[in-house]
N, C-alpha and C positions, 0 to 999 in steps of 0.2 A: 263155415262161412258166415260173415257178419253182414247181412243185407243193408244195414244202415250205413255201411262204409262203401257201398258200390254206387258210383255215380254214372248214369247214362248221359252222354253228351251228344246233342244233335248240332252239327255244324251247318249253319245257314239253311235250315229246312225251308222248302218252298210251299208245301201243302199243309193246310190246316187239318185236312182229313188224316194225313199221315201222323201229325203231331198228336191228335186225339187217339189214334189207334196205338201209337207207341205208349201212351199213358195207360191204356187198357192192358196191353201186353205186359208192361212192367208190374201192374197191380196183380195180374193173374199169377205171377211167379214171385211175389213178395218183395219187389223192388219199389222204392219210393223216391229216390233222389234223382231229379232230372235237371240238367242244365242245357240251355239253348243259346247258341251263338246266333245273334239276330242277323238276318240278311239285310242288305242295304234297303230293300223295299219296305221294311218295317218302319222306316223313318218318315215315310210320306203319308198322305191321306189314304183311307181305305178304298179299295177298288170299287166298292158299292157307291162311293160318294157320300156316305152317311157321316155322322159326327164322329169325333175321336180320331185316333191314329190307325194306321194299317196294323200295327202291332196289336192294339186292343181288339181290332176286328178279327184278326187271325186267331188269337187266343180264345176269343169268345166262341168262334165257330168250332175250334178244337175241343173246347169243353163240352159242347153239345154232343159231339161224337163220342167223347170219352165216357159220358154217362156217369156211372158210379165210381169212375177213376178220376173225376174232375179234381179231386183233392191233390192228386199228383201234379196237375198243371197249376193249381193255385199256389203250391209251394215251390214251383220251378224257379230256378235262377235264370236270368237273362243277362248275357254278357255281350260286349261289343266285339270281342275277339277271342280266338281259341285259347291263347295263353292264359287269359284271365279265367276262363272256364275250367282250366286244368290246375289252377294255382295250388290248392291244398293237397293234391294227389301225390302219393309216394310212388305210384306205378301207373302207367297209362298204356292202353292198347288201342291201336287204330284198326278199323275194319276195312278191308279192301278185297277185290277179286284179282288184283294184280300181284305179280311177284315183286318183292321189294328187297333190294340188296342190303345186306348189313343189318338186318333186323331179325330177331328170333321169330319164327313162323309157328303159329298155333292153329289147330283146328278147334271147333267149339268145345269139345271135351277137354282139350288141353288148356284152353282159356279158363274154363270153369275151375280146373285144378289150380291154376296160377292165382285166380281171384281168391279162392279159399285160403291159399297159403299167404298171400300178401295182404289181404284185408285184416289179418290179425295184427299187422304192423301199422296200418294206417289206411287212409282212404285210397281207393283205386278208381280209375275212370276208363270207361269203354266209349270210344269215339266213333260216331257214324257220320259219314259225309253227306253232302247235298245230293238230292235224288238224281240229278242228271249226270253229275260228273264224279261223285264220290269225293275222296280225300286226295289232295294233290301231294306230290313228293315233299314239298316244304311242310305241309301240315303233318304228314306222317313222320317227318324228322322230329317232331315234338313228342312222339310216342316211343316207348322202349321196346314194344313188340307189335306185331301185326297178326290179325286173325282173319281167316277166310272160311266161308261156309262152302263145303264141297257141293257143286251143282253140276248139272249136265253141261258138257262143253258146247252143246248147241245153243244154250241160253244161260249165261252165267251171271246175268244181272238180276238181283233180287229187289223187291220192293222194300223201302226203308222200314216200315212197320213190321213186315214179315221177318226181316233180318234181326230186328230187336227181339221179336218173339222167340226165334230160334235160340239166340244166345241167352236170353233171360230164362228160358226153360232149362238150359244146361246149367246156368249159374245157380238157379233156385232148386234144382233137383236134389233131394236128400242123398247124402253120401256118408260113408263111414267117417267118423271124426278122425282127423289126423293125429298121429302120435305127438304128444306134447313135446315141444322143443325148448331148450334154454332161452331165456329172454334175450332178444337181440337188440342192438343199438337202433335208434330211430332212423329209418331210411330217409334219404334226402327228399325234401318236398320239391314239387315241380317248380314252384315260384322261386325257390332259392337257386335251383339249377339254372333257370332262365336269367336270373340276376347275374350269375357267374358268366354266362355267355355274352350278355350285354357288355359287361366290363371287359371281358377278354377280347371281344371283337374290336372294341375301341382301342384297347392297348396294343394289340397285335397290328391293327391297321396303322396306328401312329408310328409303330416301330418299323413299318415297311415290310412286315412279314406276309401280309395278305395281299392278294391281287385286288387292287381297287375295283376292277371291272367285275370280279366274281369272288368276293370275299367268302361266300358261303361254301365254296368248294372244299377248302381245307377245314373250315369249321364243321362241316358235316362229318368228315372223318374223325375229328376230335370228339364230336358228340357221340358217335358210335363207340369210340374207345371208352369214354366215361360211362356210357350206359352198360357196357359189358362189365365194368368194374363194380357196379352197384354200390356207389359210395354212401356213407351214412350222412345224416344231416350235418353233424359236426365236421366231417371231412370236407364237405362242400363249403361250409362256412369258413373253414381254414383256407381253402383255395380263394374264396372271395376276399378274405383279409390279405392274403399274399398279393393278389392283383392290386388291391388298394395301396399296399405298401410300395409296389413298383410304380404306380401312378404318382404317388407323392414324391418318390425319388426323382422321377423324370421331370416333374414340375420344378423341383428345387434346383436341379442342374440347369434347366432352361433359364431360370432366373439369374 
């Protein structure tokens, strides 16, 4: 496992304490790459009414709790939306306590094994949702797999920082080195796959193939199909080029 290729993504976290505790848990188990999708509240003034922005205030409070893991927060990336936070990843896994149709399901040990295998090929991202509601179905659609931590049925909701600690422990736990495999082609990067879906959505919508009231219904099925295929970066680039060619042809005919 290559720790430098493992990215922990917090989607719109609400608690400065949780963010600081996440940084500590990451450093406990050798992880250092943190990305945060900023909640809307970070754009306003701080709740305390002091100087600066809410974002600066939250991160300052998080650093105080993080203590010797404050360097993880200093290096953290802050993004406006989830797609940007996942951009360079070749494989992404969302965390949830819900059953999700059409996505490979992993327990913590299974997630750690996948991370070890896939981090050899490129960056991987583990996504954690907002404290109160977790990740929505639309946000989980951006992930190729889902992971759930087994808990008591009487209380299946875990604290954000505790969830990160459990998975970071499994990911960072020493394991027997995997058997070397022949060099594989570069897996498709998340940003390239999303560029494909943007173009394909526009093209299929213009062709009348998608329901204008619910275009994501069919696209979600197509997303799952492509995720199962695990295409390479070159293969997705070929699909993007094919869609561009169709767009040019349709424009020429329209003229």
